[in-house]
C-alpha positions as a printed Julia matrix, in Angstrom:
291×3 Matrix{Float64}:
  19.66  -86.17   11.1
  19.12  -82.92   12.98
  17.42  -80.22   10.92
  18.43  -76.76    9.86
  16.46  -73.65   10.78
  15.48  -70.93    8.34
  17.49  -67.8     9.14
  17.0   -64.17    8.2
  18.84  -62.29    5.5
  20.58  -59.88    7.84
  24.06  -58.37    7.84
  24.52  -58.58   11.6
  23.39  -62.19   11.69
  25.78  -63.29    8.94
  28.66  -61.33   10.44
  28.27  -63.05   13.8
  27.77  -66.39   12.03
  31.1   -66.24   10.19
  32.88  -64.96   13.3
  31.51  -67.89   15.34
  32.82  -70.22   12.63
  36.27  -68.72   13.2
  36.59  -66.44   10.17
  38.69  -63.37   10.97
  38.68  -59.81    9.67
  35.46  -59.74    7.6
  31.88  -58.6     7.99
  28.75  -58.41    5.88
  26.81  -55.25    5.13
  23.48  -54.58    3.47
  23.66  -53.09   -0.03
  20.74  -50.78   -0.69
  21.72  -49.46   -4.1
  23.01  -51.62   -6.93
  25.66  -49.32   -8.32
  29.48  -49.36   -8.33
  29.74  -46.3    -6.06
  27.74  -47.93   -3.24
  29.84  -51.09   -3.43
  33.09  -49.15   -3.72
  32.27  -47.43   -0.42
  32.61  -50.87    1.2
  35.8   -51.85   -0.63
  37.44  -54.25   -0.63
  34.37  -56.34   -1.46
  35.27  -60.02   -1.64
  31.87  -61.15   -2.82
  28.15  -60.53   -2.6
  25.28  -62.68   -1.37
  22.15  -62.24   -3.48
  18.68  -63.18   -2.18
  15.76  -63.66   -4.56
  12.43  -65.43   -4.81
  13.09  -68.95   -6.05
  11.08  -70.2    -9.02
  11.3   -73.83  -10.06
  11.16  -73.16  -13.79
  14.23  -70.89  -13.58
  16.42  -73.91  -12.86
  16.04  -74.99  -16.48
  17.9   -71.96  -17.84
  21.25  -70.43  -17.1
  21.47  -66.8   -15.93
  22.15  -64.31  -18.73
  25.78  -64.31  -19.78
  26.69  -67.36  -17.7
  28.07  -70.8   -18.6
  28.63  -73.84  -16.43
  32.23  -74.54  -15.44
  32.02  -78.34  -15.49
  35.77  -78.57  -14.89
  35.68  -76.43  -11.73
  37.48  -79.0    -9.57
  40.55  -78.81  -11.78
  40.34  -75.02  -11.48
  40.66  -75.28   -7.66
  37.19  -73.89   -7.04
  35.37  -74.83   -3.85
  31.71  -75.48   -4.59
  29.04  -77.1    -2.42
  25.56  -78.05   -3.54
  22.64  -77.52   -1.21
  21.59  -81.03   -0.24
  19.26  -80.08    2.61
  16.55  -77.44    2.77
  17.07  -74.21    4.77
  20.87  -74.42    4.57
  21.19  -72.25    1.46
  22.13  -69.06    3.32
  25.13  -70.59    5.07
  26.15  -72.55    1.97
  26.17  -69.36   -0.11
  28.4   -67.61    2.43
  30.75  -70.6     2.66
  30.92  -70.96   -1.12
  32.17  -67.39   -1.27
  34.56  -67.42    1.69
  36.2   -70.72    0.76
  37.27  -69.22   -2.59
  38.93  -66.12   -1.11
  42.61  -66.88   -0.4
  43.12  -63.46    1.22
  40.59  -64.24    3.97
  41.68  -65.95    7.2
  39.15  -68.78    7.53
  40.33  -69.82   10.98
  41.34  -73.33   12.01
  37.98  -75.1    11.73
  37.03  -73.95    8.24
  40.6   -74.33    6.98
  40.57  -77.94    8.16
  37.12  -78.41    6.63
  38.3   -77.07    3.27
  41.31  -79.38    3.28
  39.13  -82.36    4.24
  36.71  -81.78    1.34
  39.46  -81.31   -1.28
  38.64  -83.64   -4.17
  34.98  -84.03   -3.19
  32.37  -83.33   -5.84
  29.79  -80.62   -5.15
  27.12  -82.99   -3.81
  29.5   -84.71   -1.41
  30.81  -81.32   -0.24
  27.21  -80.2     0.38
  26.5   -83.38    2.33
  29.61  -82.79    4.41
  28.44  -79.28    5.29
  24.95  -80.56    6.13
  26.46  -83.16    8.47
  28.92  -80.79   10.13
  27.9   -80.43   13.77
  29.85  -77.17   14.1
  28.36  -75.46   11.04
  24.81  -76.66   11.73
  24.97  -75.62   15.4
  26.23  -72.13   14.55
  23.63  -71.75   11.79
  20.78  -72.87   14.08
  21.89  -70.58   16.91
  20.22  -67.6    15.22
  16.63  -68.77   15.61
  14.4   -70.1    18.34
  15.09  -73.77   19.18
  11.49  -74.95   18.84
  11.24  -73.61   15.29
  13.63  -76.32   14.09
  12.15  -78.52   11.37
  13.41  -81.94   10.36
  14.01  -81.82    6.63
  12.33  -84.42    4.46
  13.38  -83.07    1.08
  16.66  -81.83   -0.25
  15.39  -79.05   -2.5
  12.37  -76.72   -2.64
   9.28  -78.22   -4.25
   6.99  -75.86   -6.21
   7.32  -72.11   -6.33
   5.41  -70.63   -3.37
   7.12  -67.95   -1.31
  10.54  -69.61   -1.19
  13.67  -67.46   -1.18
  17.15  -68.52   -2.13
  20.7   -67.25   -1.54
  23.52  -67.38   -4.09
  27.06  -66.01   -3.96
  29.07  -64.04   -6.51
  32.83  -63.66   -6.24
  35.82  -63.19   -8.58
  37.8   -66.39   -9.18
  40.54  -67.12  -11.71
  39.91  -63.99  -13.76
  36.11  -64.27  -13.97
  33.05  -63.5   -11.88
  31.52  -66.75  -10.66
  27.97  -67.37   -9.49
  27.87  -70.08   -6.82
  24.34  -71.4    -6.56
  23.88  -74.45   -4.35
  20.86  -75.6    -6.38
  22.95  -75.88   -9.53
  25.19  -78.83  -10.45
  28.21  -76.61  -11.24
  29.5   -73.08  -10.63
  28.42  -70.57  -13.26
  31.15  -68.51  -14.92
  30.27  -64.96  -15.96
  32.3   -62.14  -17.48
  36.03  -61.59  -17.08
  37.13  -59.82  -13.9
  40.69  -59.21  -12.75
  39.93  -59.32   -9.0
  38.18  -57.61   -6.09
  39.12  -54.1    -7.24
  37.33  -54.54  -10.57
  34.57  -56.7    -9.05
  32.68  -53.75   -7.52
  32.44  -52.11  -10.95
  31.3   -55.2   -12.85
  29.02  -57.14  -10.51
  26.11  -54.61  -10.67
  25.64  -55.31  -14.38
  25.8   -59.09  -13.85
  23.12  -58.93  -11.15
  20.99  -56.49  -13.16
  20.96  -59.03  -15.99
  19.96  -61.68  -13.47
  17.13  -59.52  -12.11
  15.86  -58.81  -15.62
  15.11  -62.51  -16.04
  12.55  -62.31  -13.22
  10.15  -60.03  -15.1
   8.08  -57.91  -12.7
   9.45  -59.48   -9.51
  10.84  -56.75   -7.23
  11.77  -58.67   -4.08
  15.55  -58.9    -3.9
  18.24  -58.09   -1.37
  22.02  -58.14   -1.39
  24.81  -58.33    1.18
  28.46  -57.49    0.56
  31.33  -59.37    2.2
  34.03  -56.86    3.06
  36.76  -56.1     5.59
  35.76  -55.76    9.24
  35.03  -52.03    9.34
  35.35  -51.77   13.13
  38.88  -53.11   12.97
  39.65  -50.89    9.99
  38.46  -47.74   11.82
  40.69  -48.62   14.78
  43.64  -49.28   12.51
  43.49  -45.96   10.63
  42.43  -43.87   13.62
  39.01  -42.94   12.23
  37.28  -41.87   15.46
  33.98  -40.9    13.81
  33.88  -44.14   11.87
  34.81  -46.08   15.0
  31.88  -44.62   16.94
  29.53  -45.48   14.09
  30.78  -49.05   13.93
  30.45  -49.51   17.71
  26.81  -48.38   17.57
  26.14  -50.64   14.57
  27.68  -53.65   16.28
  25.71  -53.0    19.45
  22.49  -52.94   17.41
  23.47  -56.17   15.66
  24.13  -57.82   19.03
  20.71  -56.82   20.4
  18.88  -58.01   17.28
  20.68  -61.36   17.31
  19.82  -61.84   20.98
  16.12  -61.29   20.19
  16.25  -63.9    17.42
  17.17  -66.54   19.96
  14.03  -66.12   22.05
  10.48  -67.29   21.46
   8.13  -64.37   22.11
   4.84  -66.02   21.13
   4.05  -67.07   24.7
   4.78  -63.6    26.02
   2.47  -62.0    23.45
  -0.33  -64.45   24.25
  -0.06  -63.79   27.99
  -0.07  -60.03   27.43
  -3.21  -60.32   25.31
  -4.85  -62.47   27.97
  -4.18  -59.79   30.58
  -5.53  -57.06   28.31
  -8.69  -59.05   27.56
  -9.25  -59.88   31.24
  -9.12  -56.21   32.16
 -11.61  -55.08   29.52
 -15.28  -55.74   28.98
 -16.38  -57.15   25.62
 -17.55  -53.7    24.51
 -14.28  -52.08   25.59
 -12.25  -54.76   23.83
 -14.21  -54.34   20.57
 -13.76  -50.56   20.77
 -10.04  -51.09   21.34
  -9.82  -53.36   18.28
 -11.74  -50.85   16.16
  -9.32  -48.12   17.19
  -6.39  -50.31   16.19
  -7.88  -50.95   12.75
  -8.0   -47.27   11.88
  -5.23  -45.93    9.61
  -2.44  -44.15   11.45
């Protein structure tokens, strides 16, 4: 089986990823402040993707306030387990998008969702892992020679491993969709996306509290395509901002697809060749000094 690359937690990357999968009218944006006002500025927010440092012993306890929904299939909830390492980012995004009826998934993902209807979470995860389309799009955001063939389905040990989970409102509750869990996790009641932005900060704060002194987290919000929205309402200032943002995303994603190690090595070789040993040591000493 072909492997899956590790990809960055980046709004521009995920936005292009879902667009390449055929999803229409949405984008992802970084959330820098975990408060309702910050999320409301991005409304409507269909879900959030939460990134945290994975710890093996956490899998033995449920997040605060959550319960497993073991009957999720009868509740028409799409849920895929992560059955291959390094796929968790894309699985988290898909777990969210597939449960949002107001989002146009495009032909390929709509067909995929119909095909997996009735599958349990492990079989759905296997189907994602074996999807040539999804894997190819996922892997297109990193250098080809960084691809690693996976020999294990889940992280082993703690280490510096990071994991993505999705939160989205479904059937009157906030659900946590974690591909390393056997079932979706049902949290507090929530009437829909309008109320979601006001309630999800507390749910995630409770989740963060379980990590003790750990401070390394990030969050992305799935919202409407803001470029299209600015065009639609005639917001010229907003349109200019979104054009600049998209251009920056495009440049960053292009850089991710190139291996720069060789270039750096050749540049260093040229620098070393042009300097004597004493000059090179002096140059290194200068670089070690605080700015």
